[in-house]
N, C-alpha and C positions, 0 to 999 in steps of 0.2 A: 164564415170565411168563404170568399168566392173561389171559383175554380182555379183562377190564375194564381191566387195567393197560396191555395192548397198545393198545387203542382210545384210552386217555388219552394215551399217548405219541405215537401217530400224530396225534391232534388237536393236540398241542403242537407237533410238527414242522411240520404244515401251517399252523398259526397263525403261527409264527415266519417261515415262508417267505413267507406273504402279507404280513406286516408289512414284511419286507425289500424285497419287490417294490414295495409302496406307498411306502416311504421312498425307494427309488431313483427312482421316478416323480416324487415331489415335488422331489427334488434336481435332477433333469434339468430340470423345469419352471422352477425357480428360476434355474438357470444360463442357460437360454434367455432368460428374462425379463431377467436382468441384462445379457446380451450385447446385447440389442436396445435397452435403455434407457440404457446408459452411453455416454460419449463414444467416438468411433472411436479405434482404436489408431493411434499415430503411429510413425514409423520414423526411424532414424538413419542409414540407408544412402542416400547421395545418388544411387546408381544406380537406386533404386526410387522416388525422390520425383518428384512432379509439381508441388510447390510448395516453393520454397526462399526463406527469409526471413533476411536478414543485417543486422546493425547496423554502420553505418560511422561514426557520431559521436553524441555527446550535445550538448546545447545549448552552442555556442561552443567545444567541446573535442573534438578527434579521438578516436575510440573507443579506440585503444590507450593513449593518454596518460591518458584519464579512467579506464579500467578498471583501470589499474595504479597510480593515484595513491595517495599516502598521505593519511590524514585522512578526515574524515567525508563528503567528496564522492565517495569511491571507490564504484564500483558493483560489487558482488560477486555479484549474482543477476539473472537475466533471466527473464521470464515471457512466453512466446509463447502466446496463446490465440486460438482461431478460433471465430467465431459465424456462424450462418446468418441468413437474412432474418427468421426468426421470433423471434430473440433467444436461441436455444438455443446453448449452447456445445457444439461437436461434437468438438473436438480441442485438445490443449494439450501444451506442453513447458516444463518449468521447469528452468533451468540454474544451476549454481554456477560460480564463477570458475575452479575447477580442472578442470572438465569439458573433454574434448578438443574438443568442438564449440562451446565458449562463444562466443556472438555469432552463431551460424548454426543455424537450425532447419529440419529436413526433414519434410515432410508428404506423405501420399498421400491426396488428396481426390477425391471424385466431382465430376463436372461441375456447375457452379453458381456462384452469387454468394455471397461471404463477406466478413466483416469480420475483419481481423487486428489484434489488440490486443497491444502489447508494452509491458511495464513493466520498468524497470531500477531497482534499489534496493540497499541494503546492510543490510536488516533481518535479524534472525535467522530470521524466519518469512516465508513468501510471503503475499501478499494473498489474499483469497478472491475468486473470480470467480463471479458468479451470473447468473441469467437476466436478459435485457434489458441486458446489458453493464454491470452495476453492479460496481465494484471497491471493496473495503474493506480498508484497512490498519488493523489494530486496535491498541489499547493504546498503548504508548509506542514502537511500532516505526517510526512515521513519521519519516523522515529525508529527506535529499536524494533526490528521486524524479523519475524521467524516464518519459516516455510517448510513444507514437505510435499512431495508428490509420490503417489503409489499407484500402480496398475492393479486392478482387481478383475476377476472373472466371476460373474454371478451365474450360478447353476441351481441345482436342487438344494444344496446345503446353505445355511446361513453363513455369510461372510463376516468375520470379526477381525478388524485391523487395529492394532495398537501402534501409534506413530510417535516418533520423536521428531520435534521440529528443529531445523537448523537455522542459525542466524545468517541472513543474506545481506546485511548492510555492513558498510565500513563507516567508522567514525573518524573524521579528520579534525584534529585539534591543534590549535596554534597557541603557543605560550610565548608572549612577547618578552624580550629582554630590554626593550626601550619603553619610554613613557608614551601613553596614548594621548592624543589631543583632548584637552579638557572639555571641548564642546561636542565631542563625538557621542552620538546616540544611535547610530545605525551602521552596520557593516554588511557588505554584499560580497559573497563568494561567487565567482563566475568561472565556469569551466565547460569543456566539451566532453559530453559523455551521457551516461544514463543517470537519472536521479531516482524517480520512483516507479518507473515502468520496467517490468521484467517478464521473462518467459516463464509461464507457470510450470512448464515441464522440466526446466533446468534450474530455475531460481537465479539466473544471471540477468543483468540489465540488458535490455533489448532495443535501446535507442542510442543514437549518437548525435544529440542535439545540443545547442548552446543552453546551458542551465544558469539561472541566476537565483541564488539562495539568500534572501534578505533576513537579517536577524537584528532585533532590537537589543542594544548593548549599553553598557556604561564604561567610561574610561578606567574604572577601578576593577573591572572583571579580570580574573587571573588567567583566563583562557577563552578562546573563541573557536567555534567549530560548527560542523554540520554533518548530517548523515547522507550517504549515497549508496546506491546498489552497484557494485562493480560488474563489469561485463565479462570478466574472466579472472582466473587466478593470478594472472600477471598484468593486471590493468594498471595504467599510469595516467595521470591527468596533468595538464598544464593549468595552473590556477592563477587567476587575478583576484586581488583583494582590494576592495574600495571601501573607504570610510566616509561618512557623511555626518553633517548636523542637519537633522530634519526638523523643520518648523511648519506647522499647519498653514501659516500665512504665506511664508516665503518658499516653501517646498524644500527640496534636498539641496544642501550646499556642500559640494565636494571638498574633502580635506586631504586625503592621501590615497595613493595607489601603489600596489606592490605586485610583482609578477614572479611566480615560481614555476619551474619546469620539472617534469618527470617525477611528480609526487606518487609514490606507490600506494595503491589501495587494494585491499583484499577483504573478502567476506570474513566476518567474525574476528576482525582485527582492527585495532585503533592505530592510526598513523599520527604520531605526536611530533609536531614541528616546533622547534624552539629557536628563537633568534630575533633579529631586528625586524619589526613589522610596520613601523609608522614613519620612517624617515624620508619617504618619497624618492629615495635613490635607487638606481638599478642595482641588482644583486647578482654576483657570479656565484651560483649555487653549487656546492659540492655536497652530495648526499652521503652521510655516514649513518648506517643503520645498525642498531643493536637490538637485542631481545630482552624484554622484561616480562616476567610471568604475571598474569592477571587472572583472578579467580573467575569472574563472570564472563570475560572475553578470552579470546585466544591471545597468543603472544603479541605484545605491542610492537609496532614499527616506529623506531625512534630516529628522528632526523634533526641534526644540528644545522640550522640555517646559516650560522656564522662561519662555518668551516668551508 
């Protein structure tokens, strides 16, 4: 090898070595940054934990019965999320029903004051938990949903918290007294309010946006309805109900539209509306509310739309 080729080869080796060293330094810095900015690691070994959070019940129903129940009220996922006083999430554990520790979460936390948020649900995907304790259940995932928040202070002793979760959703059901269009296969509920976004500290809806809740239906269904998260104990919504025939080739063909005002919605209660739903005529609505006892939910709100 002549001198020029040797120098070129040496320069190439040194250049590759410097590049590798620089790349290694960058990767180390990225890992260090990620380690300091991400949530703290959580553990599943009770011998190392200084905070233990367990669920003993859902609203009105003991935990084992509710978690193993059949139907839409079954809770198959639990989300344990911990925030500090600045609103930053610092640790979390998401569980599925088949997990060994389902219903109990173990954390190793530094001394300090924290907020423990727990959400129980049966959606396919877990909610998103963001800064300042905002929780969002997206799309059509909102179903029967339970929640609880507790403040804890971690010191020398192990903190053991047993929590009962409260239902934070309202179920709005419509029972038609008239015949549905035979070609109807989709219904859309539209209202102004909060659907699946709520304040993790209070469990109340935290948005006031226009919501559209589509449901696939048949004209033979006995009732039609949706879940939402009320923004207060005296929340009311103005509701528009659209029906369609949806075809993959032609799209959605509108059939009927109905508007109702001042529908009351409350956490842990069903609002049951009975009356004419599909006639396309305007309705002068007078609300008559009566109480019906229900085992799994709180007292029903009954509304006769024809009065």
